Backbone bond lengths (Angstrom), bond angles and torsions (degrees), N, CA, C in turn:
res aa  C-N    CA-C-N  psi(-1)  N-CA   C-N-CA  omega(-1)  CA-C   N-CA-C  phi
1 M - - - 1.398 - - 1.509 108.06 -
2 L 1.379 118.30 -40.27 1.372 121.75 176.83 1.501 116.22 -59.09
3 R 1.350 112.78 -38.34 1.531 122.97 176.43 1.575 106.25 -65.20
4 E 1.263 122.13 -33.09 1.445 122.07 179.48 1.452 114.22 -77.43
5 G 1.489 117.48 -8.27 1.415 121.27 -179.00 1.564 115.90 94.06
6 A 1.374 113.78 5.89 1.399 117.93 -176.76 1.533 112.43 -67.02
7 T 1.288 115.82 146.93 1.510 124.79 -179.75 1.524 108.33 -114.31
8 M 1.387 116.04 3.77 1.495 120.83 177.51 1.596 101.33 -155.63
9 T 1.307 114.58 171.28 1.541 118.64 177.81 1.447 106.74 -69.91
10 M 1.282 111.91 141.85 1.576 124.24 -177.78 1.489 107.31 -96.20
11 E 1.241 113.21 168.54 1.583 120.94 173.70 1.479 110.61 -67.88
12 A 1.292 124.68 -30.39 1.354 127.21 174.37 1.473 113.73 -133.03
13 W 1.326 119.76 168.28 1.576 121.04 -175.77 1.473 110.28 -65.02
14 G 1.484 121.96 -23.98 1.397 117.21 179.07 1.554 106.13 -167.62
15 Q 1.360 116.36 169.75 1.398 119.51 -179.75 1.562 112.87 -64.56
16 E 1.466 115.98 -26.89 1.406 120.09 -177.28 1.514 109.47 -66.40
17 Y 1.388 121.85 -21.46 1.357 124.11 -169.56 1.584 106.09 -94.56
18 K 1.387 116.97 -28.45 1.438 118.40 -179.04 1.585 107.98 -159.64
19 P 1.372 111.42 82.64 1.429 119.93 -174.58 1.593 115.43 -58.22
20 N 1.211 117.30 -22.07 1.546 121.55 179.63 1.463 114.77 -94.09
21 Q 1.437 116.96 9.13 1.466 119.35 -175.09 1.557 111.88 -62.46
22 D 1.314 114.11 159.47 1.551 117.71 168.47 1.538 101.89 -104.72
23 W 1.287 110.56 163.74 1.492 117.82 179.40 1.526 110.34 -109.30
24 N 1.340 115.87 21.90 1.426 120.07 176.98 1.550 108.47 -140.44
25 H 1.316 109.69 51.13 1.604 115.57 -170.21 1.551 102.13 -102.41
26 A 1.278 111.71 149.68 1.556 118.67 174.89 1.445 116.47 -58.04
27 W 1.449 115.11 -32.48 1.493 117.66 177.11 1.565 110.71 -59.79
28 G 1.333 119.81 -23.63 1.459 123.69 179.48 1.473 111.14 -66.82
29 T 1.268 121.66 -10.98 1.468 121.26 -171.80 1.609 107.58 -93.17
30 A 1.237 116.87 0.39 1.552 120.72 -179.07 1.471 109.80 -49.30
31 P 1.334 125.00 -42.73 1.512 116.45 -179.19 1.517 117.08 -62.42
32 A 1.307 114.73 -28.51 1.470 122.26 179.09 1.520 111.12 -65.70
33 N 1.359 117.14 -41.07 1.456 122.13 171.58 1.505 112.93 -63.07
34 Y 1.276 113.29 -39.00 1.498 118.24 -177.42 1.577 109.27 -64.91
35 I 1.384 119.34 -46.11 1.384 123.91 179.48 1.510 108.40 -56.89
36 V 1.307 121.48 -45.16 1.499 122.68 -175.63 1.496 112.01 -68.28
37 R 1.266 111.66 -52.16 1.522 122.05 -169.38 1.575 112.33 -75.12
38 H 1.358 114.34 -43.20 1.466 115.78 -170.13 1.589 113.53 -110.35
39 F 1.283 118.33 -40.26 1.421 121.94 -177.53 1.645 105.13 -76.22
40 C 1.243 118.82 -52.84 1.484 124.24 -178.34 1.551 108.78 -83.87
41 G 1.358 115.17 -23.96 1.590 119.61 -179.27 1.369 117.98 70.12
42 I 1.366 116.04 27.38 1.512 115.95 175.76 1.478 113.09 -89.86
43 E 1.323 119.74 114.26 1.482 125.55 176.07 1.535 113.49 -137.82
44 P 1.358 113.48 141.22 1.512 114.69 177.39 1.592 108.09 -73.56
45 L 1.210 114.30 141.43 1.480 120.39 171.00 1.501 116.98 -102.72
46 T 1.426 113.19 -17.13 1.431 125.46 172.12 1.455 108.86 -135.56
47 P 1.353 120.61 159.59 1.363 125.07 -179.06 1.531 112.87 -59.26
48 G 1.287 118.42 138.96 1.466 125.10 175.97 1.616 108.81 73.78
49 F 1.324 119.80 19.87 1.386 123.95 178.53 1.559 113.13 57.79
50 G 1.324 114.42 33.74 1.549 116.55 170.45 1.478 110.39 -61.15
51 E 1.280 119.55 -39.80 1.502 123.89 171.42 1.549 104.27 -126.64
52 V 1.333 110.95 138.63 1.386 122.80 -176.70 1.403 111.41 -132.67
53 Q 1.411 118.37 143.27 1.507 128.59 170.29 1.451 112.80 -98.06
54 V 1.415 116.98 129.45 1.429 116.25 171.86 1.444 106.67 -126.85
55 Y 1.397 110.26 117.29 1.497 117.22 -169.15 1.536 104.68 -142.25
56 P 1.333 118.64 79.11 1.448 126.35 -173.33 1.589 107.34 -68.22
57 H 1.335 112.77 142.36 1.460 119.28 178.01 1.577 105.86 -124.55
58 P 1.244 115.76 77.00 1.554 116.07 -175.00 1.470 120.26 -70.38
59 G 1.410 113.61 -25.68 1.477 115.73 179.00 1.635 104.82 63.65
60 P 1.335 113.74 -137.29 1.433 117.98 173.48 1.426 121.93 -79.18
61 V 1.266 117.26 -1.10 1.504 123.64 -175.15 1.644 105.39 -72.13
62 T 1.332 113.24 132.05 1.429 120.16 -174.63 1.510 113.39 -83.54
63 S 1.320 116.56 -30.75 1.485 120.93 -179.41 1.474 114.65 -157.02
64 A 1.292 118.66 151.18 1.498 121.77 174.37 1.489 108.32 -163.47
65 S 1.375 112.97 161.88 1.470 115.92 176.75 1.527 104.47 -149.31
66 I 1.322 115.26 159.51 1.426 124.25 -179.69 1.487 110.74 -160.14
67 K 1.335 112.49 146.71 1.509 121.81 172.11 1.557 100.75 -121.66
68 Y 1.338 113.29 126.85 1.429 119.36 -176.88 1.597 109.17 -127.09
69 G 1.328 110.71 116.79 1.611 113.07 -174.47 1.505 108.02 -80.58
70 T 1.292 116.28 136.32 1.461 127.03 171.35 1.478 111.43 -126.55
71 I 1.286 118.88 167.03 1.554 120.75 175.67 1.514 115.06 -53.57
72 R 1.326 115.07 -26.48 1.497 120.63 179.99 1.427 114.86 -90.70
73 G 1.326 117.57 -13.87 1.496 122.89 -176.50 1.464 109.11 135.89
74 Q 1.378 114.83 -175.16 1.517 122.23 177.76 1.428 114.81 -76.33
75 I 1.384 113.35 132.39 1.575 115.28 159.67 1.504 101.72 -96.83
76 I 1.393 106.28 132.77 1.478 118.57 177.44 1.560 110.78 -116.42
77 E 1.298 114.63 123.06 1.501 116.41 -179.45 1.534 106.21 -128.84
78 R 1.314 115.88 142.20 1.453 120.24 168.51 1.602 105.82 -144.42
79 F 1.350 114.85 139.45 1.473 113.21 174.71 1.469 107.20 -137.39
80 E 1.347 112.86 161.68 1.518 129.26 175.81 1.529 103.07 -125.91
81 N 1.396 114.38 131.92 1.423 119.60 -176.42 1.524 110.45 -131.13
82 T 1.320 114.80 111.85 1.524 118.38 175.80 1.525 106.34 -132.46
83 P 1.320 118.68 167.06 1.445 118.81 179.19 1.501 108.92 -67.23
84 E 1.332 120.67 -25.11 1.498 120.59 -178.74 1.575 108.73 -82.29
85 R 1.183 120.95 -33.61 1.501 123.71 -172.45 1.552 116.37 -155.79
86 F 1.241 115.82 140.03 1.410 122.34 168.38 1.509 109.43 -110.38
87 R 1.393 118.55 129.85 1.437 121.49 179.83 1.482 111.11 -126.35
88 L 1.352 117.73 136.22 1.383 121.19 179.87 1.531 112.77 -133.98
89 W 1.353 114.33 124.36 1.408 124.19 173.85 1.443 111.22 -99.69
90 L 1.289 124.57 129.65 1.416 126.55 -170.79 1.584 109.61 -145.85
91 T 1.315 107.61 128.65 1.522 114.78 176.54 1.572 106.65 -122.54
92 L 1.350 112.23 119.99 1.563 120.87 179.66 1.571 102.71 -102.01
93 P 1.299 115.25 139.00 1.452 116.88 175.00 1.523 115.02 -73.15
94 G 1.298 115.21 169.08 1.525 117.42 178.39 1.440 113.00 -54.85
95 N 1.378 117.57 154.22 1.426 121.43 175.99 1.529 112.38 62.70
96 T 1.319 121.96 24.74 1.396 126.32 176.81 1.562 109.35 -130.05
97 R 1.354 116.42 142.52 1.482 125.57 177.49 1.526 102.48 -122.44
98 G 1.347 113.13 151.40 1.424 118.93 -175.04 1.530 111.22 -131.98
99 R 1.392 110.78 156.18 1.446 120.27 166.42 1.387 107.55 -118.58
100 V 1.350 118.58 121.82 1.442 123.38 -172.50 1.559 111.39 -112.24
101 Y 1.348 121.25 124.37 1.457 126.64 -175.02 1.572 108.27 -110.55
102 L 1.321 113.98 112.27 1.484 120.22 -178.85 1.534 110.66 -106.79
103 P 1.461 117.09 163.17 1.495 114.02 167.10 1.383 113.11 -62.51
104 A 1.273 120.08 153.79 1.526 126.57 167.02 1.489 104.71 -58.84
105 G 1.335 117.22 153.77 1.409 123.00 169.09 1.534 114.90 -165.63
106 Q 1.399 116.50 -176.17 1.388 114.86 -176.76 1.572 108.81 -76.80
107 V 1.335 115.46 -36.54 1.503 118.88 174.86 1.473 111.26 -134.61
108 I 1.361 116.98 133.41 1.449 122.99 -175.88 1.446 106.80 -120.83
109 K 1.369 121.34 128.65 1.508 122.10 177.33 1.427 109.01 -132.08
110 M 1.406 114.31 148.03 1.477 126.07 173.43 1.474 102.39 -126.02
111 D 1.338 111.40 128.37 1.529 120.31 -174.58 1.485 117.98 38.19
112 G 1.432 112.68 44.47 1.412 117.55 175.61 1.549 114.88 87.29
113 K 1.343 119.95 -7.27 1.366 121.63 -178.14 1.528 111.51 -111.89
114 I 1.329 116.75 134.61 1.491 119.57 178.45 1.478 112.09 -63.40
115 V 1.348 115.11 130.42 1.415 123.24 171.52 1.581 114.94 -110.32
116 A 1.307 120.11 158.71 1.361 118.29 -170.49 1.532 112.38 -89.83
117 S 1.250 120.03 -17.21 1.484 125.50 -172.27 1.550 113.11 -134.10
118 P 1.304 116.37 141.01 1.504 120.42 169.61 1.524 114.13 -63.01
119 R 1.341 115.26 -13.37 1.424 118.01 -178.24 1.596 106.68 -107.74
120 I 1.338 110.41 116.42 1.522 117.45 -169.43 1.520 106.23 -115.13
121 T 1.318 119.56 118.80 1.489 119.80 172.88 1.426 114.09 -107.86
122 G 1.283 120.14 164.55 1.390 126.44 179.22 1.561 115.80 68.48
123 V 1.314 114.64 30.88 1.449 120.27 -177.30 1.647 101.25 -70.74
124 A 1.369 116.22 123.74 1.517 115.49 -179.64 1.484 108.82 -82.93
125 A 1.356 110.81 167.61 1.440 122.47 176.24 1.591 110.57 -53.95
126 G 1.262 117.53 154.36 1.482 117.26 -179.39 1.529 110.71 118.95
127 R 1.343 115.91 -174.19 1.460 125.74 177.72 1.564 111.84 -90.69
128 H 1.341 115.74 133.91 1.461 120.13 -179.53 1.522 107.09 -138.49
129 Y 1.378 117.64 149.82 1.406 123.03 173.16 1.563 108.53 -124.74
130 F 1.279 113.36 129.76 1.400 122.99 172.01 1.416 119.67 -115.16
131 E 1.358 117.41 146.00 1.495 118.13 -174.86 1.445 106.07 -146.78
132 V 1.365 112.11 134.74 1.502 120.92 176.20 1.519 108.18 -127.82
133 Y 1.278 111.12 126.43 1.639 118.99 -177.29 1.496 106.48 -101.25
134 S 1.329 114.24 130.13 1.434 125.09 -177.24 1.443 109.87 62.28
135 P 1.348 122.31 54.62 1.413 119.49 -178.05 1.473 117.10 -65.35
136 T 1.387 116.27 150.06 1.449 119.85 175.16 1.605 105.16 -106.60
137 V 1.367 117.34 -177.83 1.381 117.30 -179.77 1.528 106.11 -73.35
138 Y 1.438 109.33 162.57 1.498 115.49 177.64 1.518 108.48 -66.07
139 R 1.203 117.83 151.27 1.488 131.43 -178.30 1.442 109.88 -102.74
């Protein structure tokens, strides 16, 4: 796509594959969906985001943030990822509950309190802070 001179994702990988493509096609937004659902891990579990899953997969990325609009309001996520610590700041809009999946680690905290598992269900609407010391890879 870069060789073709594109400044955004195109409908096909290149002009040779689809000479009549337009460069402003809905299919070109696929990377945006991937960032939200897979990299940041934001997915609805019930219609209208009544319950949402947050399961970030940062890989080697050291930090990222996103604001994602839903019918209930914005989900705001920010993380910092180092070998010593994984930190996640999360805001869930009103009338939303969350399931948060974190990397395993030696100590896992939610809002300053130690929790037993990297999988936390029933996270209420509002602002939350998660911290994992000596994180391991996601299981």
